TIVO-2410 file (N, C-alpha, C; in nm, 3 decimals):
# residues 55
REC num residu      c1      c2      c3 atome chaine
REC   1      X  -8.402  -3.577 -27.019     N      A
REC   1      X  -8.372  -3.436 -27.000    CA      A
REC   1      X  -8.226  -3.414 -27.038     C      A
REC   2      X  -8.202  -3.314 -27.120     N      A
REC   2      X  -8.065  -3.286 -27.163    CA      A
REC   2      X  -7.997  -3.189 -27.069     C      A
REC   3      X  -7.865  -3.185 -27.077     N      A
REC   3      X  -7.787  -3.094 -26.993    CA      A
REC   3      X  -7.827  -2.949 -27.019     C      A
REC   4      X  -7.854  -2.915 -27.147     N      A
REC   4      X  -7.888  -2.776 -27.179    CA      A
REC   4      X  -8.025  -2.737 -27.126     C      A
REC   5      X  -8.116  -2.833 -27.107     N      A
REC   5      X  -8.245  -2.798 -27.049    CA      A
REC   5      X  -8.235  -2.780 -26.898     C      A
REC   6      X  -8.140  -2.847 -26.834     N      A
REC   6      X  -8.117  -2.831 -26.691    CA      A
REC   6      X  -8.043  -2.700 -26.665     C      A
REC   7      X  -7.945  -2.669 -26.749     N      A
REC   7      X  -7.864  -2.548 -26.738    CA      A
REC   7      X  -7.873  -2.472 -26.871     C      A
REC   8      X  -7.979  -2.396 -26.894     N      A
REC   8      X  -8.000  -2.333 -27.025    CA      A
REC   8      X  -7.893  -2.230 -27.063     C      A
REC   9      X  -7.815  -2.180 -26.966     N      A
REC   9      X  -7.714  -2.081 -26.999    CA      A
REC   9      X  -7.579  -2.144 -27.035     C      A
REC  10      X  -7.570  -2.278 -27.042     N      A
REC  10      X  -7.445  -2.343 -27.082    CA      A
REC  10      X  -7.420  -2.319 -27.230     C      A
REC  11      X  -7.295  -2.300 -27.265     N      A
REC  11      X  -7.254  -2.276 -27.403    CA      A
REC  11      X  -7.200  -2.405 -27.463     C      A
REC  12      X  -7.253  -2.450 -27.576     N      A
REC  12      X  -7.202  -2.573 -27.636    CA      A
REC  12      X  -7.067  -2.547 -27.702     C      A
REC  13      X  -6.959  -2.590 -27.640     N      A
REC  13      X  -6.825  -2.566 -27.692    CA      A
REC  13      X  -6.806  -2.639 -27.824     C      A
REC  14      X  -6.736  -2.577 -27.919     N      A
REC  14      X  -6.710  -2.644 -28.047    CA      A
REC  14      X  -6.611  -2.757 -28.029     C      A
REC  15      X  -6.617  -2.853 -28.119     N      A
REC  15      X  -6.525  -2.967 -28.116    CA      A
REC  15      X  -6.427  -2.954 -28.232     C      A
REC  16      X  -6.301  -2.979 -28.208     N      A
REC  16      X  -6.201  -2.975 -28.314    CA      A
REC  16      X  -6.214  -3.101 -28.400     C      A
REC  17      X  -6.204  -3.084 -28.530     N      A
REC  17      X  -6.215  -3.199 -28.620    CA      A
REC  17      X  -6.082  -3.273 -28.634     C      A
REC  18      X  -5.975  -3.214 -28.578     N      A
REC  18      X  -5.844  -3.277 -28.582    CA      A
REC  18      X  -5.757  -3.222 -28.472     C      A
REC  19      X  -5.628  -3.249 -28.483     N      A
REC  19      X  -5.534  -3.200 -28.382    CA      A
REC  19      X  -5.530  -3.048 -28.383     C      A
REC  20      X  -5.511  -2.990 -28.266     N      A
REC  20      X  -5.502  -2.845 -28.251    CA      A
REC  20      X  -5.359  -2.809 -28.213     C      A
REC  21      X  -5.300  -2.717 -28.287     N      A
REC  21      X  -5.164  -2.670 -28.259    CA      A
REC  21      X  -5.175  -2.523 -28.224     C      A
REC  22      X  -5.159  -2.490 -28.096     N      A
REC  22      X  -5.179  -2.352 -28.053    CA      A
REC  22      X  -5.087  -2.319 -27.937     C      A
REC  23      X  -5.065  -2.190 -27.918     N      A
REC  23      X  -4.990  -2.140 -27.804    CA      A
REC  23      X  -5.079  -2.042 -27.730     C      A
REC  24      X  -5.092  -2.061 -27.601     N      A
REC  24      X  -5.175  -1.974 -27.519    CA      A
REC  24      X  -5.088  -1.915 -27.409     C      A
REC  25      X  -5.094  -1.784 -27.390     N      A
REC  25      X  -5.021  -1.718 -27.285    CA      A
REC  25      X  -5.119  -1.671 -27.179     C      A
REC  26      X  -5.100  -1.716 -27.057     N      A
REC  26      X  -5.189  -1.676 -26.947    CA      A
REC  26      X  -5.106  -1.612 -26.837     C      A
REC  27      X  -5.167  -1.528 -26.756     N      A
REC  27      X  -5.091  -1.469 -26.645    CA      A
REC  27      X  -5.049  -1.577 -26.546     C      A
REC  28      X  -4.936  -1.555 -26.481     N      A
REC  28      X  -4.885  -1.651 -26.384    CA      A
REC  28      X  -4.976  -1.667 -26.264     C      A
REC  29      X  -4.998  -1.790 -26.225     N      A
REC  29      X  -5.083  -1.819 -26.110    CA      A
REC  29      X  -5.054  -1.962 -26.065     C      A
REC  30      X  -5.039  -1.981 -25.934     N      A
REC  30      X  -5.019  -2.117 -25.885    CA      A
REC  30      X  -5.140  -2.203 -25.915     C      A
REC  31      X  -5.258  -2.142 -25.917     N      A
REC  31      X  -5.378  -2.216 -25.950    CA      A
REC  31      X  -5.369  -2.269 -26.093     C      A
REC  32      X  -5.320  -2.187 -26.185     N      A
REC  32      X  -5.304  -2.230 -26.323    CA      A
REC  32      X  -5.202  -2.343 -26.332     C      A
REC  33      X  -5.093  -2.333 -26.257     N      A
REC  33      X  -4.992  -2.438 -26.256    CA      A
REC  33      X  -5.052  -2.569 -26.206     C      A
REC  34      X  -5.129  -2.564 -26.100     N      A
REC  34      X  -5.192  -2.685 -26.047    CA      A
REC  34      X  -5.289  -2.746 -26.147     C      A
REC  35      X  -5.364  -2.663 -26.216     N      A
REC  35      X  -5.457  -2.714 -26.317    CA      A
REC  35      X  -5.381  -2.778 -26.432     C      A
REC  36      X  -5.270  -2.717 -26.471     N      A
REC  36      X  -5.189  -2.772 -26.579    CA      A
REC  36      X  -5.132  -2.908 -26.540     C      A
REC  37      X  -5.091  -2.923 -26.416     N      A
REC  37      X  -5.040  -3.053 -26.369    CA      A
REC  37      X  -5.148  -3.160 -26.377     C      A
REC  38      X  -5.269  -3.126 -26.338     N      A
REC  38      X  -5.379  -3.223 -26.344    CA      A
REC  38      X  -5.407  -3.260 -26.489     C      A
REC  39      X  -5.416  -3.160 -26.576     N      A
REC  39      X  -5.443  -3.189 -26.717    CA      A
REC  39      X  -5.332  -3.272 -26.780     C      A
REC  40      X  -5.208  -3.242 -26.747     N      A
REC  40      X  -5.096  -3.319 -26.800    CA      A
REC  40      X  -5.102  -3.464 -26.753     C      A
REC  41      X  -5.145  -3.484 -26.630     N      A
REC  41      X  -5.153  -3.622 -26.578    CA      A
REC  41      X  -5.263  -3.702 -26.645     C      A
REC  42      X  -5.364  -3.634 -26.699     N      A
REC  42      X  -5.475  -3.703 -26.765    CA      A
REC  42      X  -5.452  -3.723 -26.914     C      A
REC  43      X  -5.351  -3.659 -26.970     N      A
REC  43      X  -5.327  -3.665 -27.114    CA      A
REC  43      X  -5.282  -3.804 -27.157     C      A
REC  44      X  -5.319  -3.840 -27.279     N      A
REC  44      X  -5.281  -3.970 -27.334    CA      A
REC  44      X  -5.137  -3.969 -27.385     C      A
REC  45      X  -5.085  -3.853 -27.416     N      A
REC  45      X  -4.950  -3.839 -27.471    CA      A
REC  45      X  -4.862  -3.759 -27.376     C      A
REC  46      X  -4.731  -3.771 -27.389     N      A
REC  46      X  -4.641  -3.689 -27.307    CA      A
REC  46      X  -4.662  -3.541 -27.335     C      A
REC  47      X  -4.635  -3.460 -27.236     N      A
REC  47      X  -4.648  -3.316 -27.254    CA      A
REC  47      X  -4.542  -3.243 -27.174     C      A
REC  48      X  -4.540  -3.112 -27.185     N      A
REC  48      X  -4.441  -3.030 -27.115    CA      A
REC  48      X  -4.513  -2.922 -27.036     C      A
REC  49      X  -4.462  -2.897 -26.918     N      A
REC  49      X  -4.510  -2.786 -26.836    CA      A
REC  49      X  -4.391  -2.692 -26.823     C      A
REC  50      X  -4.393  -2.584 -26.897     N      A
REC  50      X  -4.279  -2.492 -26.901    CA      A
REC  50      X  -4.296  -2.381 -26.798     C      A
REC  51      X  -4.190  -2.354 -26.725     N      A
REC  51      X  -4.183  -2.248 -26.626    CA      A
REC  51      X  -4.299  -2.251 -26.525     C      A
REC  52      X  -4.321  -2.365 -26.457     N      A
REC  52      X  -4.426  -2.368 -26.355    CA      A
REC  52      X  -4.389  -2.276 -26.239     C      A
REC  53      X  -4.488  -2.218 -26.177     N      A
REC  53      X  -4.463  -2.130 -26.064    CA      A
REC  53      X  -4.433  -2.212 -25.940     C      A
REC  54      X  -4.342  -2.164 -25.859     N      A
REC  54      X  -4.308  -2.230 -25.733    CA      A
REC  54      X  -4.390  -2.169 -25.621     C      A
REC  55      X  -4.435  -2.252 -25.531     N      A
REC  55      X  -4.514  -2.199 -25.418    CA      A
REC  55      X  -4.424  -2.167 -25.301     C      A
***
């Protein structure tokens, strides 16, 4: 059984064929800052977290 048959409303996200260079602007949120910290900790390469919100 595939994931899409269990959850038929899931959208198959596209995969990048190479490195992605992009800038995304999101509204400020401590939740977003916390998610960014988790993602940065899982990354294989060094990264930057610019202007994190203080709680």
